N, C-alpha and C positions, 0 to 999 in steps of 0.2 A: 188696835194697833196706832200709836202715833206717828206721823211722819215729820223729821225735823230737815229743813233744808242744810244741803251738805256745804253747797259753794257754787259760786259763778266763776266762769270760764270767760276770759276776754283773751280771743286770738288777735295778734297784730303782728305789722312787719318786723319791727323792732323792739323785742319784748324788755331788753335791757334797759333801753330808753324810755319804755312807758312805764317801765315799774318805778324807774327814779323819780319820774314824775309823781306817782300815786305815793310812794316815800313821801316825799316832800309836800306834796298838797293836803295828803289828810293821814300822814304818819304812818302807813302801812308797814309792817314789819316782815321782812322778807325770812321766810322759814326755811324755803332751800331753792338752789338754781342748778338745775341740771338739763342734759342733752339726755331726751328718753330714745328708747329702741326703734323709734318711727321718726327719728331724726331732728326733733323738735326741741329748741329750748324752752324747758317749761318751769317757770319760777312761782313757788307757792308763797302767796302773802296772807297775812293775818290785818283784818282793821281793829282797831283797840278794844272792841267787845268780844273779840276772838271770830268773828266770821270772815270765812276763807274766801280771798279771790286769787283764783288762778290766770296767769298772764302766759301766753305760748306765742310760739310763731308757728307758721307752717310746717306740716309734717313731709318730709321726703317725697318731693313730686306733688305734693297738695295742691292743688287750683283754688285758690282763694277767691271770693267775690267781692267786690267793693265794699268798704264801710259805711254804715249809715246811720249819721246822729241827728237823723231826721223822725218824726214820728214814723213808724211802721210796724208792720205783722210780725208775730213771732215775740221773740225775746226782745223788749225795746230797751230796756234802762235797768240802773239800779239806783238806790236811794243812799243818799249820805245825811244825817244829822247833823244841823251847825247851830250856835249861837246865835250867831250874826249874819243872816244871809247877805245884806248887802255889802257888809267887809269881805265876806268870803268870796263873793261875785269878783269884786274888784283885786283881790287877794290872786284869786284862781285864772282871773284874765292877765294878769301878771305873770303867772306862769306859763302862759300859752293857750288857756281855755278860751273858747267862743260862748258867750251868752247868745244861746238858743231861743228861749222864753219866759218870760217872767221878769221880776218875780208878780207872785199874784198871791191874794189872800184867800184861802178855802174857807167858806163858811163854817164855823165851828171846829175851825183846823188849823192847821200849819199855813205859813207862808211859803210857796214854792215857786223853784224856778230850774231850769233846765240848761245845763252847759254841754259842749260839745268838747270832749275831752281827747288829749293825744291818742289816736289810732281811730279816731271816727266813732268814738265811743258816748252814748247818751248816758249821763249821770243828771238825776235830780237831786237837788239840794232842798231840805227840809228844814224849816225852821218852827218849832212847835212853842206856842204859848207859856 
């Protein structure tokens, strides 16, 4: 049996504002926006290739730890392919992102950079040759 990645889930303080940023920054499409039975606003988005990214707030009475856009253990980042990494870094900085690392060229691979997106999320930008 093969296994397919189903989705990435990002929890943030203000789901609406963060989703708006991803819509503008990466062209995500909002598929649904609702309040779930747990009391959290839950917004399901799709990237242009159909990859699902869910963005939600805290559940009722849920205590959240701080966000961390630096390198860390556990699920650490997700990657977005771009055509021109330098232009994207400049554009995303103008939208409020912060360059954390790079860009660097990976031998026999892409140029990569890491940004801090709204909500304290670490996002890798990848420009393939």
